[in-house]
PyMOL Python script that loads the backbone (N, CA, C, O; Angstrom):
from pymol import cmd

cmd.read_pdbstr("""\
ATOM      1  N   MET A   1     165.865  50.866 105.853  1.00  0.00           N
ATOM      2  CA  MET A   1     165.423  51.438 104.722  1.00  0.00           C
ATOM      3  C   MET A   1     165.823  50.401 103.289  1.00  0.00           C
ATOM      4  O   MET A   1     165.880  50.866 102.151  1.00  0.00           O
ATOM      5  N   SER A   2     166.010  49.320 103.534  1.00  0.00           N
ATOM      6  CA  SER A   2     166.357  48.146 102.545  1.00  0.00           C
ATOM      7  C   SER A   2     165.668  48.354 101.306  1.00  0.00           C
ATOM      8  O   SER A   2     166.200  48.361 100.196  1.00  0.00           O
ATOM      9  N   SER A   3     164.304  48.543 101.590  1.00  0.00           N
ATOM     10  CA  SER A   3     163.816  48.370 100.388  1.00  0.00           C
ATOM     11  C   SER A   3     162.668  49.740 100.292  1.00  0.00           C
ATOM     12  O   SER A   3     162.278  50.262 101.337  1.00  0.00           O
ATOM     13  N   GLY A   4     162.222  50.208  99.013  1.00  0.00           N
ATOM     14  CA  GLY A   4     161.514  51.162  98.817  1.00  0.00           C
ATOM     15  C   GLY A   4     160.199  51.286  99.532  1.00  0.00           C
ATOM     16  O   GLY A   4     159.701  52.313  99.995  1.00  0.00           O
ATOM     17  N   GLU A   5     159.613  49.783  99.546  1.00  0.00           N
ATOM     18  CA  GLU A   5     158.008  49.803 100.212  1.00  0.00           C
ATOM     19  C   GLU A   5     157.872  49.068 101.443  1.00  0.00           C
ATOM     20  O   GLU A   5     158.824  48.366 101.784  1.00  0.00           O
ATOM     21  N   ILE A   6     156.906  49.111 102.118  1.00  0.00           N
ATOM     22  CA  ILE A   6     156.520  48.454 103.239  1.00  0.00           C
ATOM     23  C   ILE A   6     154.927  47.834 103.079  1.00  0.00           C
ATOM     24  O   ILE A   6     154.056  48.503 102.523  1.00  0.00           O
ATOM     25  N   THR A   7     154.757  46.955 103.441  1.00  0.00           N
ATOM     26  CA  THR A   7     153.226  46.313 103.274  1.00  0.00           C
ATOM     27  C   THR A   7     152.656  46.357 104.763  1.00  0.00           C
ATOM     28  O   THR A   7     153.129  45.642 105.647  1.00  0.00           O
ATOM     29  N   VAL A   8     151.515  47.325 104.993  1.00  0.00           N
ATOM     30  CA  VAL A   8     150.857  46.952 106.471  1.00  0.00           C
ATOM     31  C   VAL A   8     149.361  46.391 106.370  1.00  0.00           C
ATOM     32  O   VAL A   8     148.548  46.803 105.542  1.00  0.00           O
ATOM     33  N   THR A   9     149.166  45.641 107.089  1.00  0.00           N
ATOM     34  CA  THR A   9     148.035  44.865 107.345  1.00  0.00           C
ATOM     35  C   THR A   9     146.918  45.376 108.490  1.00  0.00           C
ATOM     36  O   THR A   9     147.273  45.462 109.665  1.00  0.00           O
ATOM     37  N   GLN A  10     145.969  45.608 108.208  1.00  0.00           N
ATOM     38  CA  GLN A  10     145.320  45.603 109.746  1.00  0.00           C
ATOM     39  C   GLN A  10     144.784  44.421 110.349  1.00  0.00           C
ATOM     40  O   GLN A  10     143.997  43.686 109.751  1.00  0.00           O
ATOM     41  N   ILE A  11     145.170  44.223 111.469  1.00  0.00           N
ATOM     42  CA  ILE A  11     144.920  43.104 111.987  1.00  0.00           C
ATOM     43  C   ILE A  11     143.779  43.175 113.154  1.00  0.00           C
ATOM     44  O   ILE A  11     143.154  42.159 113.460  1.00  0.00           O
ATOM     45  N   ARG A  12     143.624  44.001 113.569  1.00  0.00           N
ATOM     46  CA  ARG A  12     142.578  44.417 114.692  1.00  0.00           C
ATOM     47  C   ARG A  12     141.548  45.609 114.499  1.00  0.00           C
ATOM     48  O   ARG A  12     141.746  46.417 113.592  1.00  0.00           O
ATOM     49  N   SER A  13     140.449  45.728 115.342  1.00  0.00           N
ATOM     50  CA  SER A  13     139.244  46.658 114.763  1.00  0.00           C
ATOM     51  C   SER A  13     139.816  47.524 115.471  1.00  0.00           C
ATOM     52  O   SER A  13     140.695  47.436 116.329  1.00  0.00           O
ATOM     53  N   SER A  14     138.902  48.898 114.783  1.00  0.00           N
ATOM     54  CA  SER A  14     139.488  50.370 115.632  1.00  0.00           C
ATOM     55  C   SER A  14     138.430  50.913 116.152  1.00  0.00           C
ATOM     56  O   SER A  14     138.316  52.117 116.382  1.00  0.00           O
ATOM     57  N   ILE A  15     137.372  49.839 116.424  1.00  0.00           N
ATOM     58  CA  ILE A  15     135.961  50.212 117.657  1.00  0.00           C
ATOM     59  C   ILE A  15     136.649  50.726 118.787  1.00  0.00           C
ATOM     60  O   ILE A  15     137.752  50.232 119.021  1.00  0.00           O
ATOM     61  N   GLY A  16     136.168  51.728 119.624  1.00  0.00           N
ATOM     62  CA  GLY A  16     136.858  51.950 120.550  1.00  0.00           C
ATOM     63  C   GLY A  16     137.875  52.813 120.805  1.00  0.00           C
ATOM     64  O   GLY A  16     137.990  53.410 121.876  1.00  0.00           O
ATOM     65  N   SER A  17     138.784  52.938 119.684  1.00  0.00           N
ATOM     66  CA  SER A  17     139.861  53.772 119.575  1.00  0.00           C
ATOM     67  C   SER A  17     139.553  54.938 119.466  1.00  0.00           C
ATOM     68  O   SER A  17     138.389  55.097 119.098  1.00  0.00           O
ATOM     69  N   LYS A  18     140.312  56.130 119.692  1.00  0.00           N
ATOM     70  CA  LYS A  18     140.043  57.482 119.628  1.00  0.00           C
ATOM     71  C   LYS A  18     140.296  57.993 118.115  1.00  0.00           C
ATOM     72  O   LYS A  18     141.140  57.637 117.293  1.00  0.00           O
ATOM     73  N   PRO A  19     139.302  58.918 118.043  1.00  0.00           N
ATOM     74  CA  PRO A  19     139.071  59.673 116.239  1.00  0.00           C
ATOM     75  C   PRO A  19     140.418  59.815 115.673  1.00  0.00           C
ATOM     76  O   PRO A  19     140.595  59.638 114.468  1.00  0.00           O
ATOM     77  N   LYS A  20     141.525  60.169 116.585  1.00  0.00           N
ATOM     78  CA  LYS A  20     142.734  60.170 115.893  1.00  0.00           C
ATOM     79  C   LYS A  20     143.489  59.001 115.159  1.00  0.00           C
ATOM     80  O   LYS A  20     144.078  58.945 114.079  1.00  0.00           O
ATOM     81  N   THR A  21     143.246  58.093 116.158  1.00  0.00           N
ATOM     82  CA  THR A  21     143.877  56.892 115.794  1.00  0.00           C
ATOM     83  C   THR A  21     143.112  56.044 114.576  1.00  0.00           C
ATOM     84  O   THR A  21     143.672  55.170 113.914  1.00  0.00           O
ATOM     85  N   ARG A  22     141.827  56.436 114.420  1.00  0.00           N
ATOM     86  CA  ARG A  22     140.972  55.749 113.355  1.00  0.00           C
ATOM     87  C   ARG A  22     141.506  56.710 112.113  1.00  0.00           C
ATOM     88  O   ARG A  22     141.662  56.092 111.060  1.00  0.00           O
ATOM     89  N   GLY A  23     141.789  58.026 112.078  1.00  0.00           N
ATOM     90  CA  GLY A  23     142.145  58.751 111.309  1.00  0.00           C
ATOM     91  C   GLY A  23     143.729  58.387 110.959  1.00  0.00           C
ATOM     92  O   GLY A  23     144.018  58.446 109.764  1.00  0.00           O
ATOM     93  N   THR A  24     144.280  58.192 111.447  1.00  0.00           N
ATOM     94  CA  THR A  24     145.689  57.750 111.189  1.00  0.00           C
ATOM     95  C   THR A  24     145.641  56.254 110.220  1.00  0.00           C
ATOM     96  O   THR A  24     146.295  56.156 109.182  1.00  0.00           O
ATOM     97  N   LEU A  25     144.894  55.308 110.672  1.00  0.00           N
ATOM     98  CA  LEU A  25     143.990  53.707 110.117  1.00  0.00           C
ATOM     99  C   LEU A  25     144.014  54.651 108.410  1.00  0.00           C
ATOM    100  O   LEU A  25     144.725  54.582 107.408  1.00  0.00           O
ATOM    101  N   ARG A  26     142.948  55.394 108.782  1.00  0.00           N
ATOM    102  CA  ARG A  26     142.464  55.702 107.175  1.00  0.00           C
ATOM    103  C   ARG A  26     143.315  56.388 106.165  1.00  0.00           C
ATOM    104  O   ARG A  26     143.210  56.262 104.945  1.00  0.00           O
ATOM    105  N   ALA A  27     144.373  57.306 106.963  1.00  0.00           N
ATOM    106  CA  ALA A  27     145.611  57.962 106.206  1.00  0.00           C
ATOM    107  C   ALA A  27     146.759  56.786 105.882  1.00  0.00           C
ATOM    108  O   ALA A  27     147.623  56.921 105.015  1.00  0.00           O
ATOM    109  N   LEU A  28     146.616  55.661 106.700  1.00  0.00           N
ATOM    110  CA  LEU A  28     147.329  54.404 105.939  1.00  0.00           C
ATOM    111  C   LEU A  28     146.836  53.864 104.754  1.00  0.00           C
ATOM    112  O   LEU A  28     147.563  53.234 103.986  1.00  0.00           O
ATOM    113  N   GLY A  29     145.454  54.099 104.515  1.00  0.00           N
ATOM    114  CA  GLY A  29     144.920  53.232 103.368  1.00  0.00           C
ATOM    115  C   GLY A  29     144.108  52.279 104.152  1.00  0.00           C
ATOM    116  O   GLY A  29     143.178  51.814 103.493  1.00  0.00           O
ATOM    117  N   LEU A  30     144.186  51.866 105.333  1.00  0.00           N
ATOM    118  CA  LEU A  30     143.023  50.816 106.224  1.00  0.00           C
ATOM    119  C   LEU A  30     141.938  51.091 106.498  1.00  0.00           C
ATOM    120  O   LEU A  30     141.658  52.290 106.473  1.00  0.00           O
ATOM    121  N   GLY A  31     141.102  50.316 106.791  1.00  0.00           N
ATOM    122  CA  GLY A  31     139.552  50.577 107.433  1.00  0.00           C
ATOM    123  C   GLY A  31     138.829  49.455 107.724  1.00  0.00           C
ATOM    124  O   GLY A  31     137.796  49.654 108.364  1.00  0.00           O
ATOM    125  N   ARG A  32     139.148  48.089 107.365  1.00  0.00           N
ATOM    126  CA  ARG A  32     139.117  46.593 107.851  1.00  0.00           C
ATOM    127  C   ARG A  32     139.956  45.937 108.197  1.00  0.00           C
ATOM    128  O   ARG A  32     141.160  46.153 108.059  1.00  0.00           O
ATOM    129  N   ILE A  33     139.378  44.920 108.764  1.00  0.00           N
ATOM    130  CA  ILE A  33     140.054  44.001 109.452  1.00  0.00           C
ATOM    131  C   ILE A  33     140.772  43.001 108.459  1.00  0.00           C
ATOM    132  O   ILE A  33     140.010  42.151 107.998  1.00  0.00           O
ATOM    133  N   GLY A  34     142.084  42.935 108.038  1.00  0.00           N
ATOM    134  CA  GLY A  34     142.465  42.082 106.860  1.00  0.00           C
ATOM    135  C   GLY A  34     142.997  43.033 105.535  1.00  0.00           C
ATOM    136  O   GLY A  34     143.805  42.694 104.671  1.00  0.00           O
ATOM    137  N   LYS A  35     142.356  44.187 105.651  1.00  0.00           N
ATOM    138  CA  LYS A  35     143.031  45.144 104.672  1.00  0.00           C
ATOM    139  C   LYS A  35     144.347  45.052 104.636  1.00  0.00           C
ATOM    140  O   LYS A  35     145.011  44.850 105.653  1.00  0.00           O
ATOM    141  N   THR A  36     144.915  45.207 103.315  1.00  0.00           N
ATOM    142  CA  THR A  36     146.492  45.154 103.314  1.00  0.00           C
ATOM    143  C   THR A  36     146.363  46.543 102.188  1.00  0.00           C
ATOM    144  O   THR A  36     145.387  46.777 101.477  1.00  0.00           O
ATOM    145  N   ASN A  37     147.731  47.414 102.272  1.00  0.00           N
ATOM    146  CA  ASN A  37     147.943  48.392 101.774  1.00  0.00           C
ATOM    147  C   ASN A  37     149.484  48.354 101.335  1.00  0.00           C
ATOM    148  O   ASN A  37     150.137  47.864 102.256  1.00  0.00           O
ATOM    149  N   THR A  38     150.325  48.720 100.190  1.00  0.00           N
ATOM    150  CA  THR A  38     151.594  48.783 100.322  1.00  0.00           C
ATOM    151  C   THR A  38     151.998  50.462  99.676  1.00  0.00           C
ATOM    152  O   THR A  38     151.691  50.967  98.596  1.00  0.00           O
ATOM    153  N   LEU A  39     152.891  51.087 100.968  1.00  0.00           N
ATOM    154  CA  LEU A  39     153.263  52.082 100.664  1.00  0.00           C
ATOM    155  C   LEU A  39     154.757  52.572 101.037  1.00  0.00           C
ATOM    156  O   LEU A  39     155.432  51.926 101.839  1.00  0.00           O
ATOM    157  N   PRO A  40     155.183  53.605 100.490  1.00  0.00           N
ATOM    158  CA  PRO A  40     156.545  53.845 100.665  1.00  0.00           C
ATOM    159  C   PRO A  40     157.117  53.784 101.396  1.00  0.00           C
ATOM    160  O   PRO A  40     156.306  54.087 102.272  1.00  0.00           O
ATOM    161  N   ASP A  41     158.264  53.570 102.046  1.00  0.00           N
ATOM    162  CA  ASP A  41     159.108  53.431 102.813  1.00  0.00           C
ATOM    163  C   ASP A  41     159.974  54.883 103.393  1.00  0.00           C
ATOM    164  O   ASP A  41     161.177  55.039 103.181  1.00  0.00           O
ATOM    165  N   ARG A  42     159.067  55.943 104.197  1.00  0.00           N
ATOM    166  CA  ARG A  42     159.652  57.241 103.991  1.00  0.00           C
ATOM    167  C   ARG A  42     159.085  57.539 105.869  1.00  0.00           C
ATOM    168  O   ARG A  42     158.214  57.007 106.557  1.00  0.00           O
ATOM    169  N   PRO A  43     160.122  58.663 106.141  1.00  0.00           N
ATOM    170  CA  PRO A  43     160.189  58.810 107.801  1.00  0.00           C
ATOM    171  C   PRO A  43     158.286  59.236 108.094  1.00  0.00           C
ATOM    172  O   PRO A  43     157.856  59.061 109.234  1.00  0.00           O
ATOM    173  N   GLU A  44     157.327  59.764 107.001  1.00  0.00           N
ATOM    174  CA  GLU A  44     156.012  60.200 107.705  1.00  0.00           C
ATOM    175  C   GLU A  44     155.447  58.914 107.747  1.00  0.00           C
ATOM    176  O   GLU A  44     154.994  58.606 108.849  1.00  0.00           O
ATOM    177  N   ILE A  45     155.356  58.148 106.927  1.00  0.00           N
ATOM    178  CA  ILE A  45     154.193  56.570 106.900  1.00  0.00           C
ATOM    179  C   ILE A  45     155.079  55.865 108.152  1.00  0.00           C
ATOM    180  O   ILE A  45     154.357  55.206 108.899  1.00  0.00           O
ATOM    181  N   ARG A  46     156.597  55.880 108.548  1.00  0.00           N
ATOM    182  CA  ARG A  46     156.829  55.453 109.962  1.00  0.00           C
ATOM    183  C   ARG A  46     156.188  55.986 110.757  1.00  0.00           C
ATOM    184  O   ARG A  46     155.616  55.239 111.551  1.00  0.00           O
ATOM    185  N   GLY A  47     156.031  57.146 110.881  1.00  0.00           N
ATOM    186  CA  GLY A  47     155.384  57.909 112.105  1.00  0.00           C
ATOM    187  C   GLY A  47     154.124  57.367 112.243  1.00  0.00           C
ATOM    188  O   GLY A  47     153.811  56.827 113.304  1.00  0.00           O
ATOM    189  N   MET A  48     153.396  57.434 111.357  1.00  0.00           N
ATOM    190  CA  MET A  48     151.923  56.885 111.077  1.00  0.00           C
ATOM    191  C   MET A  48     151.793  55.179 111.932  1.00  0.00           C
ATOM    192  O   MET A  48     150.893  54.776 112.668  1.00  0.00           O
ATOM    193  N   ILE A  49     152.898  54.560 111.535  1.00  0.00           N
ATOM    194  CA  ILE A  49     152.834  53.426 111.625  1.00  0.00           C
ATOM    195  C   ILE A  49     153.341  53.459 113.486  1.00  0.00           C
ATOM    196  O   ILE A  49     152.700  52.756 114.267  1.00  0.00           O
ATOM    197  N   ALA A  50     154.088  54.019 113.815  1.00  0.00           N
ATOM    198  CA  ALA A  50     154.382  53.995 115.341  1.00  0.00           C
ATOM    199  C   ALA A  50     153.265  54.681 115.818  1.00  0.00           C
ATOM    200  O   ALA A  50     153.353  54.778 117.042  1.00  0.00           O
ATOM    201  N   ARG A  51     152.079  55.287 115.305  1.00  0.00           N
ATOM    202  CA  ARG A  51     151.087  55.558 116.121  1.00  0.00           C
ATOM    203  C   ARG A  51     149.887  54.398 116.266  1.00  0.00           C
ATOM    204  O   ARG A  51     148.962  54.522 117.068  1.00  0.00           O
ATOM    205  N   VAL A  52     149.986  53.668 115.695  1.00  0.00           N
ATOM    206  CA  VAL A  52     148.937  52.301 115.376  1.00  0.00           C
ATOM    207  C   VAL A  52     149.392  51.036 115.644  1.00  0.00           C
ATOM    208  O   VAL A  52     148.734  50.118 115.154  1.00  0.00           O
ATOM    209  N   PRO A  53     150.564  50.703 116.442  1.00  0.00           N
ATOM    210  CA  PRO A  53     151.408  49.193 116.093  1.00  0.00           C
ATOM    211  C   PRO A  53     150.586  48.073 116.721  1.00  0.00           C
ATOM    212  O   PRO A  53     150.692  46.891 116.393  1.00  0.00           O
ATOM    213  N   HIS A  54     149.783  48.529 117.623  1.00  0.00           N
ATOM    214  CA  HIS A  54     148.753  47.444 118.205  1.00  0.00           C
ATOM    215  C   HIS A  54     147.763  46.984 117.299  1.00  0.00           C
ATOM    216  O   HIS A  54     147.384  45.817 117.401  1.00  0.00           O
ATOM    217  N   LEU A  55     147.237  47.806 116.335  1.00  0.00           N
ATOM    218  CA  LEU A  55     146.382  47.577 115.339  1.00  0.00           C
ATOM    219  C   LEU A  55     146.733  46.975 114.170  1.00  0.00           C
ATOM    220  O   LEU A  55     145.914  46.380 113.470  1.00  0.00           O
ATOM    221  N   ILE A  56     148.082  47.102 113.860  1.00  0.00           N
ATOM    222  CA  ILE A  56     148.544  46.751 112.439  1.00  0.00           C
ATOM    223  C   ILE A  56     149.928  45.776 112.683  1.00  0.00           C
ATOM    224  O   ILE A  56     150.592  45.666 113.714  1.00  0.00           O
ATOM    225  N   GLU A  57     150.149  45.012 111.163  1.00  0.00           N
ATOM    226  CA  GLU A  57     151.071  43.994 110.839  1.00  0.00           C
ATOM    227  C   GLU A  57     151.644  44.954 110.081  1.00  0.00           C
ATOM    228  O   GLU A  57     151.006  45.711 109.349  1.00  0.00           O
ATOM    229  N   VAL A  58     153.417  44.961 110.291  1.00  0.00           N
ATOM    230  CA  VAL A  58     154.082  45.331 108.975  1.00  0.00           C
ATOM    231  C   VAL A  58     155.002  44.560 108.442  1.00  0.00           C
ATOM    232  O   VAL A  58     155.710  43.924 109.222  1.00  0.00           O
ATOM    233  N   ARG A  59     155.217  44.428 107.034  1.00  0.00           N
ATOM    234  CA  ARG A  59     156.105  43.605 106.279  1.00  0.00           C
ATOM    235  C   ARG A  59     157.141  44.730 105.689  1.00  0.00           C
ATOM    236  O   ARG A  59     156.606  45.794 105.376  1.00  0.00           O
ATOM    237  N   ASP A  60     158.293  44.647 105.533  1.00  0.00           N
ATOM    238  CA  ASP A  60     159.100  45.209 104.552  1.00  0.00           C
ATOM    239  C   ASP A  60     159.032  44.660 103.332  1.00  0.00           C
ATOM    240  O   ASP A  60     158.706  43.473 103.287  1.00  0.00           O
ATOM    241  N   GLY A  61     159.285  45.293 102.209  1.00  0.00           N
ATOM    242  CA  GLY A  61     158.912  44.734 100.784  1.00  0.00           C
ATOM    243  C   GLY A  61     160.076  43.690 100.418  1.00  0.00           C
ATOM    244  O   GLY A  61     159.795  42.890  99.526  1.00  0.00           O
ATOM    245  N   ALA A  62     161.490  43.593 101.063  1.00  0.00           N
ATOM    246  CA  ALA A  62     162.119  42.664 101.084  1.00  0.00           C
ATOM    247  C   ALA A  62     161.665  41.418 101.420  1.00  0.00           C
ATOM    248  O   ALA A  62     161.824  40.532 100.579  1.00  0.00           O
ATOM    249  N   GLU A  63     161.069  41.113 102.591  1.00  0.00           N
ATOM    250  CA  GLU A  63     160.406  40.288 103.467  1.00  0.00           C
ATOM    251  C   GLU A  63     159.307  39.462 102.544  1.00  0.00           C
ATOM    252  O   GLU A  63     159.136  38.260 102.343  1.00  0.00           O
ATOM    253  N   LYS A  64     158.769  40.429 102.166  1.00  0.00           N
ATOM    254  CA  LYS A  64     157.545  40.066 101.194  1.00  0.00           C
ATOM    255  C   LYS A  64     157.565  39.403 100.064  1.00  0.00           C
ATOM    256  O   LYS A  64     156.715  38.572  99.742  1.00  0.00           O
ATOM    257  N   ALA A  65     158.919  39.862  99.136  1.00  0.00           N
ATOM    258  CA  ALA A  65     159.181  39.132  98.215  1.00  0.00           C
ATOM    259  C   ALA A  65     159.856  37.946  98.395  1.00  0.00           C
ATOM    260  O   ALA A  65     159.715  37.119  97.495  1.00  0.00           O
ATOM    261  N   SER A  66     160.586  37.640  99.373  1.00  0.00           N
ATOM    262  CA  SER A  66     161.176  36.337  99.562  1.00  0.00           C
ATOM    263  C   SER A  66     160.134  35.238 100.056  1.00  0.00           C
ATOM    264  O   SER A  66     160.365  34.033  99.954  1.00  0.00           O
ATOM    265  N   ASP A  67     158.900  35.794 100.633  1.00  0.00           N
ATOM    266  CA  ASP A  67     157.920  34.674 101.228  1.00  0.00           C
ATOM    267  C   ASP A  67     157.319  33.964 100.042  1.00  0.00           C
ATOM    268  O   ASP A  67     156.519  33.044 100.213  1.00  0.00           O
TER     269      ASP A  67
END
""", "prot")
cmd.dss("prot")
cmd.show_as("cartoon", "prot")
cmd.util.cbc("prot")
cmd.orient("prot")
C-alpha cells in the first residue's frame, strides 16, 4: 500500500463467466476489454480484484507514475 491508488484494466471478456464475476467487474468500473479505471487502494477493492484476477491487469499507482 505504498500508493493510494491502483489502476485496473480489463484484459479478457466476461462472456461465459458467472453472474457474480460479471457483477464484480461492474463494481470495479469495468465492462469492456481495454477499459481502465483508477481506484483507491483499500482492502475492499483488493478483495474484488482477488475474485477476478484472470480477467484483469493491476498496476499500482507508483508503477504507473514511473512509466
